C-alpha positions in Angstrom: 220.0 51.0 84.7 219.7 52.8 88.0 218.0 55.8 86.4 215.5 53.5 84.6 214.5 51.9 87.9 214.1 55.3 89.6 211.9 56.4 86.6 209.7 53.4 87.0 209.4 54.0 90.7 208.3 57.6 90.1 205.7 56.5 87.6 204.3 54.0 90.2 204.0 56.8 92.7 202.3 59.2 90.3 198.5 59.4 90.4 196.6 57.9 87.5 194.8 60.3 85.1 191.4 59.4 86.8 192.8 60.0 90.3 194.5 63.3 89.2 191.2 64.5 87.6 189.3 63.7 90.8 191.7 65.9 92.8 191.4 68.7 90.3 187.6 68.5 90.2 187.5 68.7 94.0 189.6 71.9 93.8 187.5 73.4 91.0 184.2 72.6 92.8 185.0 75.2 95.4 186.2 77.8 92.9 183.6 77.6 90.1 179.9 78.4 90.4 177.7 75.2 90.6 176.0 75.6 87.2 179.2 76.1 85.3 180.9 73.2 87.2 178.1 70.7 86.4 177.7 71.9 82.8 181.2 72.2 81.6 183.7 70.6 84.0 181.9 67.5 85.5 181.2 65.9 82.1 184.9 66.0 81.0 186.6 62.6 81.1 190.3 61.9 81.6 191.8 60.0 78.7 195.6 59.8 79.2 198.7 61.4 80.7 201.8 60.9 78.6 205.1 62.8 78.4 203.8 65.7 80.3 200.5 66.0 78.3 197.2 65.4 80.0 194.3 64.6 77.7 190.7 65.4 78.6 187.7 64.5 76.4 184.6 66.6 75.8 181.4 65.4 74.3 181.3 68.1 71.6 183.5 70.7 70.0 181.5 73.5 71.6 182.0 72.0 75.0 185.7 71.5 74.3 186.2 75.1 73.1 184.3 76.6 76.0 186.1 74.5 78.6 189.4 75.3 77.1 188.8 79.1 76.9 187.3 79.5 80.3 189.1 76.8 82.4 192.0 75.6 80.4 194.7 77.6 82.2 193.3 76.8 85.6 193.0 73.1 84.9 196.6 73.0 83.6 197.8 74.8 86.7 196.0 72.5 89.0 197.3 69.4 87.2 200.8 70.8 87.4 200.4 71.0 91.2 199.1 67.4 91.4 202.0 65.9 89.4 204.6 68.3 90.7 205.7 69.3 87.1 204.4 71.5 84.3 201.5 69.8 82.5 200.2 70.7 79.1 196.5 70.2 78.7 195.0 68.7 75.5 191.3 68.8 75.1 189.8 66.5 72.5 186.3 65.8 71.2 184.9 62.4 71.8 181.3 61.2 71.8 179.8 60.4 75.2 179.9 56.6 74.7 183.4 56.6 73.4 184.5 58.8 76.3 183.3 56.3 78.9 185.0 53.5 77.1 188.4 55.3 76.8 188.3 56.4 80.4 188.5 52.7 81.4 191.1 51.7 78.8 193.8 54.4 78.7 196.5 53.8 76.1 194.9 50.4 75.2 195.0 49.0 71.6 191.8 49.3 69.5 189.1 46.9 70.6 188.5 44.0 68.1 186.9 41.5 70.5 183.3 41.8 71.6 184.2 40.2 74.9 186.4 43.2 75.9 183.7 45.6 77.2 182.9 43.4 80.3 186.7 43.4 81.0 186.7 47.2 80.8 184.0 47.3 83.5 186.0 44.8 85.6 189.1 46.9 85.4 187.3 50.0 86.4 185.8 48.3 89.4 189.3 47.2 90.5 190.7 50.7 90.1 187.8 52.2 92.1 188.6 49.9 95.0 192.3 51.0 95.2 193.3 52.6 98.5 194.3 55.8 96.7 190.9 56.2 95.0 189.1 55.5 98.2 191.1 58.1 100.0 190.4 60.6 97.3 186.7 59.9 97.3 186.6 60.3 101.1 188.5 63.6 100.9 186.7 65.2 97.9 183.8 63.2 96.8 181.0 63.8 99.3 178.6 66.6 100.0 180.2 67.4 103.3 183.6 67.8 101.6 182.0 70.1 99.1 181.1 72.5 101.9 184.3 72.2 103.9 186.6 72.2 100.8 189.5 70.3 102.4 191.8 71.2 99.4 191.7 74.8 100.5 193.9 74.6 103.6 196.3 76.9 105.4 199.7 75.4 106.2 200.7 76.4 109.8 204.1 75.1 111.1 204.6 74.0 114.7 207.4 76.5 114.8 205.1 79.4 114.0 202.6 78.4 116.7 205.1 77.5 119.4 207.7 80.2 118.9 205.9 83.2 117.5 202.6 83.1 119.4 204.3 84.0 122.7 206.0 87.0 121.0 203.1 88.3 119.0 200.0 87.2 121.0 197.0 85.2 119.8 195.3 88.2 118.1 198.3 89.0 115.9 198.9 85.4 115.0 195.2 85.0 114.0 195.4 88.1 111.9 198.5 86.9 110.1 196.8 83.5 109.4 193.7 85.3 108.1 195.9 87.5 105.8 197.7 84.4 104.5 194.3 82.7 103.8 193.6 85.5 101.3 196.9 84.8 99.5 198.3 82.0 97.4 201.8 80.3 97.7 203.0 77.1 96.0 206.5 76.2 97.2 206.7 73.5 94.6 206.7 75.8 91.6 207.4 79.1 93.3 204.1 80.8 92.4 203.3 83.5 94.9 200.4 86.0 95.2 200.8 87.8 98.4 199.8 91.4 97.7 196.1 92.2 98.5 193.9 95.2 97.8 191.6 95.2 100.8 190.2 97.4 103.6 190.7 97.5 107.4 187.0 96.7 107.8 187.2 93.6 105.5 190.3 92.3 107.5 188.5 92.9 110.7 185.4 91.0 109.5 187.4 88.1 108.2 189.4 87.9 111.5 186.4 88.4 113.7 188.0 91.3 115.5 187.5 95.1 115.7 189.0 97.5 113.2 190.9 99.2 116.1 192.5 95.9 116.9 193.5 95.3 113.3 195.1 98.8 113.1 197.0 98.2 116.4 198.4 94.9 115.1 199.4 96.3 111.7 201.2 99.2 113.6 203.1 96.7 115.7 206.8 97.0 115.0 207.5 93.2 115.1 204.5 92.4 112.9 205.7 95.0 110.3 209.3 93.8 110.5 208.5 90.1 109.9 205.0 89.5 108.6 202.6 92.2 107.4 203.1 95.6 105.8 200.6 97.9 104.2 200.2 101.2 102.4 197.2 103.3 102.0 195.5 103.6 98.6 194.1 107.0 97.7 191.8 108.2 95.0 190.7 111.6 93.7 187.0 112.6 94.3 185.0 115.8 93.9 185.8 116.6 97.5 189.5 116.0 97.1 191.8 113.1 97.8 190.2 110.3 99.8 191.5 107.0 101.0 190.3 103.9 99.1 191.5 101.0 101.3 194.9 99.5 101.8 197.3 97.4 99.8 198.6 94.6 102.1 201.8 92.7 101.7 201.9 89.3 103.4 204.9 87.2 104.2 204.0 83.5 103.5 207.0 81.7 104.9 208.0 81.7 108.6 211.1 83.7 109.7 213.2 82.8 112.7 212.5 84.6 116.0 215.1 87.1 117.1 216.2 84.7 119.9 216.6 81.8 117.4 218.6 84.0 115.0 221.1 84.6 117.8 221.1 81.0 119.0 221.7 79.5 115.6 223.7 82.5 114.2 221.3 82.9 111.3 220.4 86.4 110.3 217.0 87.0 108.7 216.8 89.4 105.8 215.4 92.6 107.1 214.0 93.6 103.7 211.7 90.7 102.9 209.3 93.4 101.6 209.6 95.4 98.4 210.8 99.0 98.6 207.4 100.4 97.9 206.2 99.0 101.3 208.9 100.7 103.3 209.6 102.5 105.5 206.8 102.2 108.1 203.4 103.5 107.2 202.7 106.7 109.2 199.1 107.3 108.1 196.1 105.2 108.8 193.2 104.4 106.5 190.2 106.5 107.3 
């Protein structure tokens, strides 16, 4: 009985299919070129979310096949993040008129009464006025949000700002945050992409600092020990071996400062980095 009550509470807290799809659309809008977004993603309509399967409807088999092949994996991954559990995507073909009707009557019995269409519109208006939907619309639904892309945020802890900034300095802290913005980490499902192929010049441009400053920060012993490590990439040319940028390893979580390790008797793992990024890099990228 207790578990049944908990399950009902979790279902009440979970977003509806329409709300989840609005969040995903907001994320995809900043990742997909405008023409593809408006042609293939915006017309898709949410139908249902049942037993871990999320159903989206397309207007034709061609639209369904293209959306599934090009965006299926991304949509499924984004939905998994919204619901906090793995989600299987099911793309179905439904005519445009039927899609609009089903979007308002998810999991409803077949309509047999001509009076029901007005009730569908009434239900949809009620759902649109819910606090959750209004919040989602404010966050993702306007032109300003399309430029700002609020879903693409960097998480910065108070601990990092208050404890590490005095040790590293503002320039090093800013470079670490810039490097993290080029990576991806989802603590909910453990997905981590924190190895970047880049160049000193690109890092400097993104961080709005000189290449010399970037090199000095990356050579800093504390930065290397706790946050950023790199190795030089090389390639063979007609004139011999040349450097071809760097491969940067970025730590996405925050370690304890040396003082806090002593105070709380918690030792940080010295080898957060993989063996191929140690020991310290002796050569600089040209």
